[in-house]
Legacy VTK file of the C-alpha trace (Angstrom):
# vtk DataFile Version 3.0
C-alpha trace
ASCII
DATASET POLYDATA
POINTS 240 float
81.468 130.572 225.370
84.037 131.606 222.953
87.043 129.170 224.016
84.972 126.120 224.107
82.278 126.702 221.116
82.716 124.548 218.122
83.882 125.946 214.786
80.634 127.085 212.826
80.965 126.499 209.278
78.215 128.376 207.152
78.362 126.551 203.944
76.597 128.184 200.658
74.827 125.501 198.574
74.657 126.294 194.530
78.123 126.906 193.420
79.762 125.821 196.648
78.151 122.530 198.061
76.668 121.748 194.333
77.278 123.008 191.093
74.790 122.984 188.111
71.556 122.197 190.156
69.394 125.199 189.690
67.634 124.449 186.940
64.400 122.943 188.585
64.842 125.541 191.289
64.665 128.428 188.733
61.482 126.925 187.394
59.724 126.399 190.609
60.529 129.951 191.564
58.976 131.059 188.230
55.896 128.667 188.665
55.221 130.099 191.849
55.595 133.758 190.868
52.987 132.989 187.988
50.608 131.616 190.535
51.180 134.349 193.134
51.296 137.172 191.071
49.818 136.251 187.775
52.999 136.996 186.153
55.017 135.127 183.801
58.601 136.057 184.529
60.654 133.091 182.734
62.057 135.330 180.637
62.360 138.394 182.429
65.825 138.877 183.763
67.544 137.914 180.313
66.947 140.732 178.585
69.831 142.556 177.497
68.207 145.564 176.889
67.676 145.946 180.658
70.524 144.344 181.912
70.774 140.440 183.099
69.523 139.533 186.547
72.257 137.917 188.326
70.919 135.525 190.237
74.396 134.427 192.032
74.554 134.990 195.842
71.012 136.603 195.938
68.195 135.104 198.057
64.949 133.388 196.503
63.182 136.637 197.553
65.451 138.975 196.469
65.263 137.719 192.649
61.465 137.260 192.739
61.185 141.016 193.524
63.922 141.950 190.900
61.814 139.835 188.501
58.518 141.437 189.716
59.510 144.657 189.424
60.780 144.633 185.993
57.342 143.245 185.377
55.657 146.609 186.446
54.439 145.016 189.684
54.003 147.246 192.342
56.431 147.076 196.076
53.129 147.059 197.626
51.922 144.076 196.024
55.253 142.170 196.045
55.215 142.572 199.849
51.387 141.635 200.435
52.119 138.239 198.643
55.551 137.298 199.682
54.546 134.934 202.610
52.731 133.034 199.998
55.249 132.942 197.153
57.549 131.431 200.299
54.992 128.181 200.653
53.830 127.989 196.995
57.691 128.228 195.719
58.888 125.079 198.158
55.571 122.834 197.176
56.633 123.788 193.246
60.111 122.476 194.106
59.005 119.498 195.766
57.198 118.780 192.468
60.201 119.802 190.125
63.253 118.346 192.228
64.747 115.602 190.535
65.208 112.227 192.535
68.478 111.987 192.319
70.897 115.308 192.674
73.951 113.451 193.771
75.939 114.052 190.540
75.364 117.862 191.254
77.839 117.751 194.353
81.109 119.381 194.021
83.862 116.945 193.385
85.402 115.899 197.011
82.869 117.583 198.964
81.041 114.496 200.456
84.591 113.002 201.572
85.194 116.673 203.076
81.739 116.526 204.834
82.196 113.303 206.329
85.664 114.374 207.994
84.511 117.531 209.157
80.987 116.191 210.636
83.099 113.516 212.517
84.902 116.610 214.393
83.911 117.394 218.165
84.911 121.037 217.313
82.842 121.735 214.246
79.404 122.251 213.671
78.204 122.422 209.771
75.647 124.746 209.026
74.255 126.511 205.983
73.938 130.349 204.797
72.020 130.320 201.546
69.603 132.322 199.565
67.600 129.297 198.725
64.521 129.102 200.818
64.782 127.029 203.596
62.142 124.432 202.143
63.752 124.030 198.602
67.397 124.159 200.317
66.523 120.923 202.503
64.873 119.194 199.464
67.621 119.927 197.212
70.351 118.736 199.867
68.270 115.466 200.619
68.227 114.652 197.011
72.184 115.275 196.628
72.512 112.820 199.368
74.167 115.271 201.839
71.258 116.875 203.754
72.396 114.360 206.720
75.121 116.837 207.592
72.981 119.640 207.991
70.804 119.611 211.245
67.414 121.009 211.098
66.869 124.184 213.395
70.493 125.649 212.031
71.516 127.896 209.328
70.113 130.795 207.979
67.906 130.931 204.679
66.363 132.921 202.162
62.869 132.578 204.037
64.510 134.247 206.896
65.096 137.434 205.160
65.269 138.823 201.806
68.591 140.575 202.620
71.475 138.180 202.648
73.325 140.117 204.885
71.180 139.291 207.444
71.539 135.424 207.283
74.938 134.984 209.232
73.610 136.577 212.309
70.465 134.578 212.112
72.639 131.618 211.659
74.903 132.338 214.647
71.685 132.836 216.719
70.173 129.195 216.249
73.731 127.807 216.989
74.339 129.937 219.957
73.287 129.575 223.704
70.097 130.933 225.455
72.183 133.663 226.741
74.228 134.605 223.475
74.736 133.843 219.798
77.687 131.686 218.178
80.906 133.786 218.665
82.232 135.637 215.569
85.491 134.251 216.027
84.353 131.057 215.625
82.377 131.465 212.787
83.570 130.709 208.882
81.354 131.579 206.097
82.624 129.372 202.781
81.007 130.817 199.511
81.547 131.195 195.900
80.463 134.952 194.926
81.022 138.616 195.976
77.475 138.362 197.817
78.865 135.597 200.221
81.748 137.623 201.129
79.282 140.881 201.661
77.448 138.830 204.020
79.950 137.431 205.990
81.772 141.294 206.326
78.735 142.725 207.020
78.438 140.403 210.592
82.439 140.731 210.768
82.915 137.159 209.999
85.972 135.347 208.189
85.132 133.943 204.876
86.713 131.663 202.149
85.786 132.173 198.779
86.053 128.730 196.498
85.992 129.218 192.663
83.348 126.579 191.530
80.790 128.697 190.810
80.407 131.995 188.030
83.157 134.056 189.441
86.792 133.991 189.017
89.593 134.211 191.681
89.981 138.041 190.962
86.272 138.624 191.549
86.325 136.954 195.014
89.946 138.534 196.107
88.109 140.104 199.007
87.707 137.103 201.106
90.305 136.188 203.606
91.230 132.804 201.532
90.431 132.192 197.745
90.575 128.251 196.946
90.015 126.579 193.469
88.881 123.222 194.325
87.468 121.210 197.672
90.764 119.460 198.312
92.235 123.218 198.761
89.638 124.077 200.592
89.974 121.273 203.087
93.881 122.153 203.649
92.630 125.935 204.590
89.981 124.386 206.992
92.764 122.425 208.547
94.964 125.447 209.125
92.253 127.490 210.528
90.240 124.837 212.686
92.995 125.310 215.407
LINES 1 241
240 0 1 2 3 4 5 6 7 8 9 10 11 12 13 14 15 16 17 18 19 20 21 22 23 24 25 26 27 28 29 30 31 32 33 34 35 36 37 38 39 40 41 42 43 44 45 46 47 48 49 50 51 52 53 54 55 56 57 58 59 60 61 62 63 64 65 66 67 68 69 70 71 72 73 74 75 76 77 78 79 80 81 82 83 84 85 86 87 88 89 90 91 92 93 94 95 96 97 98 99 100 101 102 103 104 105 106 107 108 109 110 111 112 113 114 115 116 117 118 119 120 121 122 123 124 125 126 127 128 129 130 131 132 133 134 135 136 137 138 139 140 141 142 143 144 145 146 147 148 149 150 151 152 153 154 155 156 157 158 159 160 161 162 163 164 165 166 167 168 169 170 171 172 173 174 175 176 177 178 179 180 181 182 183 184 185 186 187 188 189 190 191 192 193 194 195 196 197 198 199 200 201 202 203 204 205 206 207 208 209 210 211 212 213 214 215 216 217 218 219 220 221 222 223 224 225 226 227 228 229 230 231 232 233 234 235 236 237 238 239
């Protein structure tokens, strides 16, 4: 399979495909936590006395767990209701998501996705901390959902641990006999956690500095680029 498999490109969403598209997402997650656990976490995590909870690169369920632990909710109670939280958070985001998020798409990304999607040797997919229901709604509102096939990818609803997501995505992109080969897979993201999840699965990774992290913070990637045109140029070199 290795020599004939397409290149599997695993895109992160927030800070990579999209920028500044997280406020409604955060509101939905806090609303869901309130509904499921009866705890108001809207101001937790921004308290400088306890240390800020950095959401970038984390899965939705990991963020929720950190918030709930800060609110003194026991780990047992958190675990007991995580399945319900997944469902309620998706329902909440369906109410919060704007009709049009196209303005949040990273500049040049639509053209790049169109070009990659037209190639026979490329499979576009996702590795994101977003719950899948939220990811699909967000990308649809942004006008780029059609580039990412359902049944593919790794999402925050698949595992709380982001390092589990690339193997899940490769499994879904593979054949009945084997996962998609590592040597034909590239992770594209904007945070050190994107790099860490790629390295955990022994994958190549491109970091793009459109999110909160500067180039020196993501220097452990194989390649660091500043914008989408530069990303496209690097992919052209790698997809040989």
